[in-house]
C-alpha positions as CSV (number, residue, x, y, z in Angstrom):
1,M,-92.1,39.3,143.3
2,T,-94.4,36.1,143.0
3,P,-96.8,35.9,140.0
4,P,-100.5,36.5,141.1
5,Q,-102.3,33.4,142.1
6,P,-105.7,32.1,140.6
7,P,-108.9,32.3,142.8
8,I,-108.7,28.9,145.0
9,F,-111.7,27.7,143.4
10,I,-110.3,27.4,140.0
11,F,-107.3,25.8,141.4
12,N,-109.3,23.2,143.2
13,K,-111.5,22.7,140.0
14,V,-108.4,22.0,137.9
15,L,-106.9,19.6,140.8
16,Y,-110.4,17.7,140.8
17,L,-110.4,17.4,137.0
18,K,-106.7,16.1,137.2
19,M,-107.9,13.4,139.9
20,K,-111.0,12.3,138.1
21,G,-108.9,11.7,134.9
22,D,-106.3,9.9,137.2
23,Y,-109.1,7.8,138.5
24,N,-110.6,6.7,135.3
25,R,-107.1,6.0,133.7
26,N,-106.2,4.1,136.4
27,L,-109.6,2.1,136.4
28,A,-109.0,1.6,132.7
29,E,-105.9,-0.8,133.9
30,F,-108.4,-3.3,135.4
31,L,-110.9,-3.3,132.8
32,R,-111.3,-5.0,129.2
33,D,-112.7,-4.2,125.9
34,N,-115.5,-1.6,125.5
35,D,-115.2,-0.9,129.4
36,Y,-111.6,0.0,129.0
37,N,-112.0,2.1,126.2
38,D,-114.9,4.0,127.9
39,A,-112.6,4.6,130.8
40,L,-109.7,5.7,128.9
41,E,-112.1,7.9,126.8
42,N,-113.2,9.6,130.0
43,A,-109.8,10.2,131.5
44,L,-108.7,11.8,128.0
45,N,-111.8,14.2,128.0
46,T,-111.3,15.0,131.8
47,F,-107.8,16.0,131.3
48,K,-108.5,18.0,128.2
49,D,-111.2,19.9,130.3
50,A,-108.6,20.3,132.8
51,D,-106.1,21.3,130.6
52,K,-108.1,24.2,129.1
53,L,-108.8,25.7,132.6
54,A,-105.1,25.1,133.8
55,K,-103.7,26.9,130.6
56,M,-106.1,29.9,131.3
57,N,-105.6,30.5,134.8
58,L,-102.4,28.7,136.0
59,T,-98.9,29.4,135.5
60,P,-96.7,27.0,133.4
61,I,-94.5,26.0,136.3
62,N,-97.6,25.4,138.7
63,P,-96.9,21.8,140.1
64,I,-100.6,20.7,139.4
65,R,-100.3,21.8,135.6
66,L,-97.2,19.9,135.4
67,G,-98.6,16.7,136.8
68,L,-101.5,17.3,134.5
69,N,-99.4,17.5,131.6
70,L,-97.5,14.2,132.5
71,N,-100.7,12.4,133.4
72,T,-102.2,13.4,129.9
73,K,-99.2,12.5,128.1
74,V,-99.1,8.9,129.9
75,A,-103.0,8.3,129.2
76,S,-102.8,9.6,125.4
77,T,-99.9,7.0,124.8
78,T,-101.9,4.2,126.4
79,K,-103.3,1.7,123.8
80,I,-107.0,2.0,122.8
81,D,-107.9,-1.2,121.4
């Protein structure tokens, strides 16, 4: 028996927020000073929003949720000047 699936719009919202956070984290790699800090902060806030939604609606072994957790950890260990 497979676990019930969340509505597709919730899955898509989590995926969108994950990709938005990834974009901001990658953008931060090319920026300096305040722009760097702003992009990294935006990434972390977006990951936090995605994580809240994912924890309520996606199973712990969902590939999007696992990727989100990994990317959140990478972004949170990145140095903020």
